[in-house]
N, CA, C and O atoms as a printed pandas DataFrame, in Angstrom:
     atom_number atom_name residue_name chain_id  residue_number  x_coord  y_coord  z_coord
0              1         N          UNK        A               1    0.547   -0.629   13.588
1              2        CA          UNK        A               1   -0.711    0.034   13.376
2              3         C          UNK        A               1   -1.851   -0.917   13.680
3              4         O          UNK        A               1   -1.746   -2.115   13.416
4              5         N          UNK        A               2   -2.923   -0.407   14.222
5              6        CA          UNK        A               2   -4.039   -1.256   14.616
6              7         C          UNK        A               2   -5.251   -1.050   13.719
7              8         O          UNK        A               2   -5.207   -0.319   12.730
8              9         N          UNK        A               3   -6.321   -1.712   14.097
9             10        CA          UNK        A               3   -7.544   -1.747   13.307
10            11         C          UNK        A               3   -8.072   -0.365   13.001
11            12         O          UNK        A               3   -7.837    0.588   13.743
12            13         N          UNK        A               4   -8.782   -0.272   11.908
13            14        CA          UNK        A               4   -9.419    0.969   11.520
14            15         C          UNK        A               4   -9.390    1.112   10.014
15            16         O          UNK        A               4   -8.690    0.370    9.325
16            17         N          UNK        A               5  -10.135    2.045    9.516
17            18        CA          UNK        A               5  -10.213    2.207    8.073
18            19         C          UNK        A               5   -8.983    2.880    7.470
19            20         O          UNK        A               5   -8.822    2.867    6.250
20            21         N          UNK        A               6   -8.115    3.466    8.287
21            22        CA          UNK        A               6   -6.903    4.112    7.826
22            23         C          UNK        A               6   -7.148    5.183    6.757
23            24         O          UNK        A               6   -6.398    5.244    5.782
24            25         N          UNK        A               7   -8.166    6.021    6.909
25            26        CA          UNK        A               7   -8.441    7.010    5.868
26            27         C          UNK        A               7   -7.283    7.974    5.664
27            28         O          UNK        A               7   -7.110    8.506    4.567
28            29         N          UNK        A               8   -6.493    8.204    6.696
29            30        CA          UNK        A               8   -5.368    9.134    6.580
30            31         C          UNK        A               8   -4.250    8.586    5.695
31            32         O          UNK        A               8   -3.369    9.341    5.284
32            33         N          UNK        A               9   -4.271    7.292    5.397
33            34        CA          UNK        A               9   -3.233    6.682    4.581
34            35         C          UNK        A               9   -3.631    6.512    3.119
35            36         O          UNK        A               9   -2.803    6.139    2.288
36            37         N          UNK        A              10   -4.885    6.782    2.806
37            38        CA          UNK        A              10   -5.342    6.610    1.428
38            39         C          UNK        A              10   -5.057    7.862    0.605
39            40         O          UNK        A              10   -5.160    8.990    1.087
40            41         N          UNK        A              11   -4.703    7.625   -0.632
41            42        CA          UNK        A              11   -4.361    8.667   -1.596
42            43         C          UNK        A              11   -3.008    9.321   -1.334
43            44         O          UNK        A              11   -2.660   10.309   -1.981
44            45         N          UNK        A              12   -2.243    8.774   -0.388
45            46        CA          UNK        A              12   -0.901    9.308   -0.153
46            47         C          UNK        A              12    0.022    8.904   -1.293
47            48         O          UNK        A              12   -0.099    7.799   -1.822
48            49         N          UNK        A              13    0.945    9.784   -1.679
49            50        CA          UNK        A              13    1.929    9.385   -2.680
50            51         C          UNK        A              13    2.913    8.388   -2.090
51            52         O          UNK        A              13    3.277    8.476   -0.918
52            53         N          UNK        A              14    3.338    7.438   -2.916
53            54        CA          UNK        A              14    4.375    6.479   -2.550
54            55         C          UNK        A              14    5.608    6.881   -3.337
55            56         O          UNK        A              14    5.578    6.944   -4.566
56            57         N          UNK        A              15    6.705    7.156   -2.617
57            58        CA          UNK        A              15    7.881    7.741   -3.256
58            59         C          UNK        A              15    9.148    6.922   -3.008
59            60         O          UNK        A              15    9.273    6.192   -2.024
60            61         N          UNK        A              16   10.074    7.080   -3.946
61            62        CA          UNK        A              16   11.444    6.591   -3.822
62            63         C          UNK        A              16   12.332    7.795   -4.078
63            64         O          UNK        A              16   12.292    8.370   -5.166
64            65         N          UNK        A              17   13.127    8.183   -3.102
65            66        CA          UNK        A              17   14.013    9.344   -3.234
66            67         C          UNK        A              17   13.272   10.582   -3.735
67            68         O          UNK        A              17   13.796   11.338   -4.553
68            69         N          UNK        A              18   12.050   10.784   -3.238
69            70        CA          UNK        A              18   11.275   11.961   -3.596
70            71         C          UNK        A              18   10.520   11.875   -4.910
71            72         O          UNK        A              18    9.809   12.813   -5.271
72            73         N          UNK        A              19   10.657   10.775   -5.629
73            74        CA          UNK        A              19    9.973   10.590   -6.913
74            75         C          UNK        A              19    8.710    9.779   -6.672
75            76         O          UNK        A              19    8.771    8.669   -6.143
76            77         N          UNK        A              20    7.561   10.334   -7.060
77            78        CA          UNK        A              20    6.288    9.636   -6.856
78            79         C          UNK        A              20    6.129    8.514   -7.865
79            80         O          UNK        A              20    6.221    8.726   -9.074
80            81         N          UNK        A              21    5.886    7.302   -7.341
81            82        CA          UNK        A              21    5.675    6.131   -8.190
82            83         C          UNK        A              21    4.213    5.726   -8.279
83            84         O          UNK        A              21    3.818    5.031   -9.214
84            85         N          UNK        A              22    3.410    6.153   -7.319
85            86        CA          UNK        A              22    2.000    5.800   -7.297
86            87         C          UNK        A              22    1.338    6.373   -6.068
87            88         O          UNK        A              22    1.941    7.131   -5.308
88            89         N          UNK        A              23    0.073    5.993   -5.883
89            90        CA          UNK        A              23   -0.698    6.436   -4.716
90            91         C          UNK        A              23   -1.469    5.255   -4.146
91            92         O          UNK        A              23   -1.855    4.333   -4.865
92            93         N          UNK        A              24   -1.684    5.304   -2.842
93            94        CA          UNK        A              24   -2.449    4.247   -2.190
94            95         C          UNK        A              24   -3.930    4.409   -2.530
95            96         O          UNK        A              24   -4.460    5.520   -2.532
96            97         N          UNK        A              25   -4.585    3.289   -2.816
97            98        CA          UNK        A              25   -6.025    3.331   -3.090
98            99         C          UNK        A              25   -6.816    2.500   -2.086
99           100         O          UNK        A              25   -8.005    2.735   -1.872
100          101         N          UNK        A              26   -6.139    1.519   -1.468
101          102        CA          UNK        A              26   -6.773    0.724   -0.421
102          103         C          UNK        A              26   -5.722    0.303    0.586
103          104         O          UNK        A              26   -4.561    0.076    0.247
104          105         N          UNK        A              27   -6.156    0.205    1.829
105          106        CA          UNK        A              27   -5.325   -0.384    2.877
106          107         C          UNK        A              27   -5.874   -1.778    3.128
107          108         O          UNK        A              27   -7.080   -1.945    3.311
108          109         N          UNK        A              28   -5.008   -2.773    3.137
109          110        CA          UNK        A              28   -5.429   -4.156    3.364
110          111         C          UNK        A              28   -5.063   -4.548    4.786
111          112         O          UNK        A              28   -3.933   -4.346    5.230
112          113         N          UNK        A              29   -6.037   -5.113    5.492
113          114        CA          UNK        A              29   -5.851   -5.493    6.889
114          115         C          UNK        A              29   -6.135   -6.976    7.052
115          116         O          UNK        A              29   -6.884   -7.569    6.275
116          117         N          UNK        A              30   -5.525   -7.570    8.078
117          118        CA          UNK        A              30   -5.764   -8.988    8.351
118          119         C          UNK        A              30   -7.048   -9.148    9.152
119          120         O          UNK        A              30   -7.748   -8.169    9.411
120          121         N          UNK        A              31   -7.354  -10.365    9.540
121          122        CA          UNK        A              31   -8.585  -10.662   10.265
122          123         C          UNK        A              31   -8.709   -9.967   11.610
123          124         O          UNK        A              31   -9.810   -9.827   12.141
124          125         N          UNK        A              32   -7.594   -9.535   12.158
125          126        CA          UNK        A              32   -7.604   -8.833   13.438
126          127         C          UNK        A              32   -7.511   -7.319   13.274
127          128         O          UNK        A              32   -7.394   -6.587   14.257
128          129         N          UNK        A              33   -7.564   -6.855   12.024
129          130        CA          UNK        A              33   -7.553   -5.424   11.763
130          131         C          UNK        A              33   -6.184   -4.787   11.676
131          132         O          UNK        A              33   -6.074   -3.561   11.638
132          133         N          UNK        A              34   -5.121   -5.607   11.643
133          134        CA          UNK        A              34   -3.768   -5.063   11.523
134          135         C          UNK        A              34   -3.442   -4.773   10.064
135          136         O          UNK        A              34   -3.759   -5.561    9.174
136          137         N          UNK        A              35   -2.818   -3.658    9.840
137          138        CA          UNK        A              35   -2.421   -3.260    8.497
138          139         C          UNK        A              35   -1.363   -4.216    7.964
139          140         O          UNK        A              35   -0.334   -4.429    8.604
140          141         N          UNK        A              36   -1.623   -4.802    6.769
141          142        CA          UNK        A              36   -0.615   -5.672    6.159
142          143         C          UNK        A              36   -0.011   -5.060    4.908
143          144         O          UNK        A              36    1.082   -5.445    4.495
144          145         N          UNK        A              37   -0.711   -4.109    4.298
145          146        CA          UNK        A              37   -0.155   -3.473    3.112
146          147         C          UNK        A              37   -1.166   -2.607    2.398
147          148         O          UNK        A              37   -2.260   -2.339    2.896
148          149         N          UNK        A              38   -0.763   -2.175    1.206
149          150        CA          UNK        A              38   -1.565   -1.240    0.424
150          151         C          UNK        A              38   -1.715   -1.712   -1.009
151          152         O          UNK        A              38   -0.802   -2.308   -1.580
152          153         N          UNK        A              39   -2.879   -1.436   -1.583
153          154        CA          UNK        A              39   -3.027   -1.534   -3.025
154          155         C          UNK        A              39   -2.652   -0.169   -3.570
155          156         O          UNK        A              39   -3.125    0.860   -3.089
156          157         N          UNK        A              40   -1.791   -0.174   -4.584
157          158        CA          UNK        A              40   -1.330    1.068   -5.191
158          159         C          UNK        A              40   -1.833    1.216   -6.607
159          160         O          UNK        A              40   -1.919    0.238   -7.350
160          161         N          UNK        A              41   -2.163    2.426   -6.979
161          162        CA          UNK        A              41   -2.375    2.781   -8.375
162          163         C          UNK        A              41   -1.077    3.441   -8.814
163          164         O          UNK        A              41   -0.767    4.558   -8.399
164          165         N          UNK        A              42   -0.319    2.744   -9.656
165          166        CA          UNK        A              42    0.991    3.233  -10.059
166          167         C          UNK        A              42    0.891    4.143  -11.275
167          168         O          UNK        A              42   -0.081    4.107  -12.028
168          169         N          UNK        A              43    1.913    4.950  -11.440
169          170        CA          UNK        A              43    1.903    5.938  -12.533
170          171         C          UNK        A              43    1.905    5.287  -13.908
171          172         O          UNK        A              43    1.515    5.925  -14.885
172          173         N          UNK        A              44    2.337    4.021  -14.009
173          174        CA          UNK        A              44    2.318    3.334  -15.303
174          175         C          UNK        A              44    0.964    2.710  -15.610
175          176         O          UNK        A              44    0.810    2.017  -16.616
176          177         N          UNK        A              45   -0.038    2.959  -14.729
177          178        CA          UNK        A              45   -1.385    2.443  -14.939
178          179         C          UNK        A              45   -1.649    1.095  -14.300
179          180         O          UNK        A              45   -2.779    0.609  -14.343
180          181         N          UNK        A              46   -0.644    0.484  -13.714
181          182        CA          UNK        A              46   -0.822   -0.829  -13.101
182          183         C          UNK        A              46   -1.243   -0.703  -11.641
183          184         O          UNK        A              46   -1.126    0.360  -11.032
184          185         N          UNK        A              47   -1.733   -1.806  -11.101
185          186        CA          UNK        A              47   -2.045   -1.925   -9.678
186          187         C          UNK        A              47   -1.023   -2.871   -9.079
187          188         O          UNK        A              47   -0.719   -3.919   -9.649
188          189         N          UNK        A              48   -0.493   -2.490   -7.915
189          190        CA          UNK        A              48    0.506   -3.322   -7.255
190          191         C          UNK        A              48    0.230   -3.351   -5.759
191          192         O          UNK        A              48   -0.544   -2.551   -5.234
192          193         N          UNK        A              49    0.887   -4.297   -5.085
193          194        CA          UNK        A              49    0.772   -4.428   -3.649
194          195         C          UNK        A              49    2.067   -3.969   -3.002
195          196         O          UNK        A              49    3.156   -4.334   -3.446
196          197         N          UNK        A              50    1.946   -3.165   -1.947
197          198        CA          UNK        A              50    3.086   -2.720   -1.158
198          199         C          UNK        A              50    2.927   -3.254    0.255
199          200         O          UNK        A              50    2.026   -2.819    0.971
200          201         N          UNK        A              51    3.783   -4.193    0.681
201          202        CA          UNK        A              51    3.711   -4.672    2.059
202          203         C          UNK        A              51    4.017   -3.531    3.033
203          204         O          UNK        A              51    4.948   -2.756    2.814
204          205         N          UNK        A              52    3.242   -3.433    4.091
205          206        CA          UNK        A              52    3.435   -2.351    5.063
206          207         C          UNK        A              52    4.827   -2.398    5.686
207          208         O          UNK        A              52    5.405   -1.355    5.990
208          209         N          UNK        A              53    5.365   -3.590    5.875
209          210        CA          UNK        A              53    6.680   -3.727    6.483
210          211         C          UNK        A              53    7.815   -3.189    5.630
211          212         O          UNK        A              53    8.911   -2.954    6.138
212          213         N          UNK        A              54    7.569   -2.991    4.344
213          214        CA          UNK        A              54    8.594   -2.482    3.439
214          215         C          UNK        A              54    8.494   -0.973    3.247
215          216         O          UNK        A              54    9.225   -0.392    2.445
216          217         N          UNK        A              55    7.589   -0.347    3.985
217          218        CA          UNK        A              55    7.322    1.080    3.787
218          219         C          UNK        A              55    7.628    1.880    5.040
219          220         O          UNK        A              55    7.496    1.390    6.162
220          221         N          UNK        A              56    8.035    3.110    4.827
221          222        CA          UNK        A              56    8.174    4.078    5.908
222          223         C          UNK        A              56    6.989    5.032    5.774
223          224         O          UNK        A              56    6.957    5.876    4.878
224          225         N          UNK        A              57    6.029    4.891    6.662
225          226        CA          UNK        A              57    4.771    5.618    6.540
226          227         C          UNK        A              57    4.872    6.954    7.259
227          228         O          UNK        A              57    5.055    7.004    8.475
228          229         N          UNK        A              58    4.752    8.030    6.502
229          230        CA          UNK        A              58    4.773    9.372    7.060
230          231         C          UNK        A              58    3.394    9.998    6.989
231          232         O          UNK        A              58    2.432    9.356    6.568
232          233         N          UNK        A              59    3.300   11.252    7.402
233          234        CA          UNK        A              59    2.004   11.929    7.388
234          235         C          UNK        A              59    1.632   12.454    6.009
235          236         O          UNK        A              59    0.449   12.629    5.718
236          237         N          UNK        A              60    2.616   12.707    5.160
237          238        CA          UNK        A              60    2.315   13.271    3.846
238          239         C          UNK        A              60    2.756   12.390    2.684
239          240         O          UNK        A              60    2.446   12.688    1.530
240          241         N          UNK        A              61    3.476   11.306    2.976
241          242        CA          UNK        A              61    3.908   10.383    1.935
242          243         C          UNK        A              61    4.297    9.055    2.556
243          244         O          UNK        A              61    4.516    8.949    3.763
244          245         N          UNK        A              62    4.378    8.048    1.701
245          246        CA          UNK        A              62    4.877    6.742    2.106
246          247         C          UNK        A              62    6.142    6.510    1.295
247          248         O          UNK        A              62    6.118    6.516    0.064
248          249         N          UNK        A              63    7.251    6.305    2.008
249          250        CA          UNK        A              63    8.537    6.155    1.344
250          251         C          UNK        A              63    8.951    4.684    1.315
251          252         O          UNK        A              63    8.723    3.934    2.264
252          253         N          UNK        A              64    9.561    4.299    0.200
253          254        CA          UNK        A              64   10.138    2.963    0.065
254          255         C          UNK        A              64   11.568    3.123   -0.435
255          256         O          UNK        A              64   11.901    4.118   -1.078
256          257         N          UNK        A              65   12.405    2.143   -0.137
257          258        CA          UNK        A              65   13.804    2.202   -0.549
258          259         C          UNK        A              65   13.967    1.926   -2.043
259          260         O          UNK        A              65   14.913    2.404   -2.671
260          261         N          UNK        A              66   13.040    1.153   -2.605
261          262        CA          UNK        A              66   13.148    0.755   -4.002
262          263         C          UNK        A              66   11.781    0.311   -4.517
263          264         O          UNK        A              66   10.952   -0.185   -3.753
264          265         N          UNK        A              67   11.557    0.492   -5.799
265          266        CA          UNK        A              67   10.322   -0.002   -6.411
266          267         C          UNK        A              67   10.293   -1.531   -6.447
267          268         O          UNK        A              67    9.247   -2.119   -6.723
268          269         N          UNK        A              68   11.409   -2.172   -6.176
269          270        CA          UNK        A              68   11.464   -3.630   -6.170
270          271         C          UNK        A              68   10.655   -4.242   -5.035
271          272         O          UNK        A              68   10.403   -5.447   -5.044
272          273         N          UNK        A              69   10.242   -3.439   -4.055
273          274        CA          UNK        A              69    9.409   -3.973   -2.971
274          275         C          UNK        A              69    7.950   -4.121   -3.394
275          276         O          UNK        A              69    7.179   -4.767   -2.683
276          277         N          UNK        A              70    7.545   -3.548   -4.522
277          278        CA          UNK        A              70    6.170   -3.667   -5.005
278          279         C          UNK        A              70    5.954   -5.066   -5.566
279          280         O          UNK        A              70    6.817   -5.607   -6.256
280          281         N          UNK        A              71    4.802   -5.646   -5.266
281          282        CA          UNK        A              71    4.429   -6.940   -5.827
282          283         C          UNK        A              71    3.442   -6.707   -6.967
283          284         O          UNK        A              71    2.648   -5.768   -6.923
284          285         N          UNK        A              72    3.493   -7.564   -7.988
285          286        CA          UNK        A              72    2.647   -7.333   -9.162
286          287         C          UNK        A              72    1.185   -7.706   -8.903
287          288         O          UNK        A              72    0.816   -8.098   -7.796
288          289         N          UNK        A              73    0.371   -7.578   -9.934
289          290        CA          UNK        A              73   -1.072   -7.768   -9.787
290          291         C          UNK        A              73   -1.442   -9.188   -9.364
291          292         O          UNK        A              73   -2.449   -9.379   -8.681
292          293         N          UNK        A              74   -0.659  -10.177   -9.751
293          294        CA          UNK        A              74   -0.943  -11.551   -9.340
294          295         C          UNK        A              74   -0.825  -11.696   -7.817
295          296         O          UNK        A              74   -1.698  -12.276   -7.172
296          297         N          UNK        A              75    0.255  -11.167   -7.259
297          298        CA          UNK        A              75    0.430  -11.215   -5.806
298          299         C          UNK        A              75   -0.588  -10.332   -5.101
299          300         O          UNK        A              75   -1.065  -10.684   -4.023
300          301         N          UNK        A              76   -0.927   -9.196   -5.688
301          302        CA          UNK        A              76   -1.967   -8.334   -5.130
302          303         C          UNK        A              76   -3.260   -9.130   -4.994
303          304         O          UNK        A              76   -3.937   -9.043   -3.969
304          305         N          UNK        A              77   -3.607   -9.903   -6.017
305          306        CA          UNK        A              77   -4.811  -10.734   -5.963
306          307         C          UNK        A              77   -4.777  -11.718   -4.816
307          308         O          UNK        A              77   -5.793  -11.944   -4.160
308          309         N          UNK        A              78   -3.604  -12.313   -4.562
309          310        CA          UNK        A              78   -3.463  -13.252   -3.453
310          311         C          UNK        A              78   -3.771  -12.570   -2.127
311          312         O          UNK        A              78   -4.506  -13.117   -1.306
312          313         N          UNK        A              79   -3.214  -11.374   -1.911
313          314        CA          UNK        A              79   -3.478  -10.639   -0.670
314          315         C          UNK        A              79   -4.934  -10.188   -0.585
315          316         O          UNK        A              79   -5.527  -10.230    0.493
316          317         N          UNK        A              80   -5.517   -9.759   -1.697
317          318        CA          UNK        A              80   -6.909   -9.298   -1.670
318          319         C          UNK        A              80   -7.856  -10.428   -1.277
319          320         O          UNK        A              80   -8.857  -10.183   -0.604
320          321         N          UNK        A              81   -7.557  -11.659   -1.687
321          322        CA          UNK        A              81   -8.403  -12.806   -1.336
322          323         C          UNK        A              81   -8.341  -13.135    0.159
323          324         O          UNK        A              81   -9.283  -13.707    0.708
324          325         N          UNK        A              82   -7.260  -12.783    0.801
325          326        CA          UNK        A              82   -7.033  -13.177    2.194
326          327         C          UNK        A              82   -7.129  -12.030    3.190
327          328         O          UNK        A              82   -6.998  -12.248    4.394
328          329         N          UNK        A              83   -7.347  -10.846    2.721
329          330        CA          UNK        A              83   -7.398   -9.675    3.605
330          331         C          UNK        A              83   -8.669   -8.881    3.352
331          332         O          UNK        A              83   -9.343   -9.057    2.337
332          333         N          UNK        A              84   -8.978   -8.014    4.284
333          334        CA          UNK        A              84  -10.106   -7.098    4.119
334          335         C          UNK        A              84   -9.551   -5.762    3.628
335          336         O          UNK        A              84   -8.510   -5.303    4.099
336          337         N          UNK        A              85  -10.247   -5.147    2.686
337          338        CA          UNK        A              85   -9.819   -3.853    2.160
338          339         C          UNK        A              85  -10.630   -2.742    2.828
339          340         O          UNK        A              85  -11.819   -2.900    3.106
340          341         N          UNK        A              86   -9.975   -1.642    3.070
341          342        CA          UNK        A              86  -10.641   -0.468    3.605
342          343         C          UNK        A              86  -10.462    0.659    2.608
343          344         O          UNK        A              86   -9.412    0.790    1.980
344          345         N          UNK        A              87  -11.483    1.459    2.472
345          346        CA          UNK        A              87  -11.412    2.583    1.535
346          347         C          UNK        A              87  -11.786    3.850    2.228
347          348         O          UNK        A              87  -11.788    4.914    1.609
């Protein structure tokens, strides 16, 4: 995926085997505008980071093989400091 605000990817449900675990709230891009991942608002109230490479991005949902691919808020902070967020 290339540069852009990725509005079509925001607010999509993130699912494992059809079960919604959260929704995307921001797309994080590198300095060249390439998508590196998403900030998620999870159903448990937490914010997590989902690397784009660990996701299967569809038109109506983003699928992951396991919730273990989500990084916690500390790692999310690391990516937010080094990437640009789009909303």
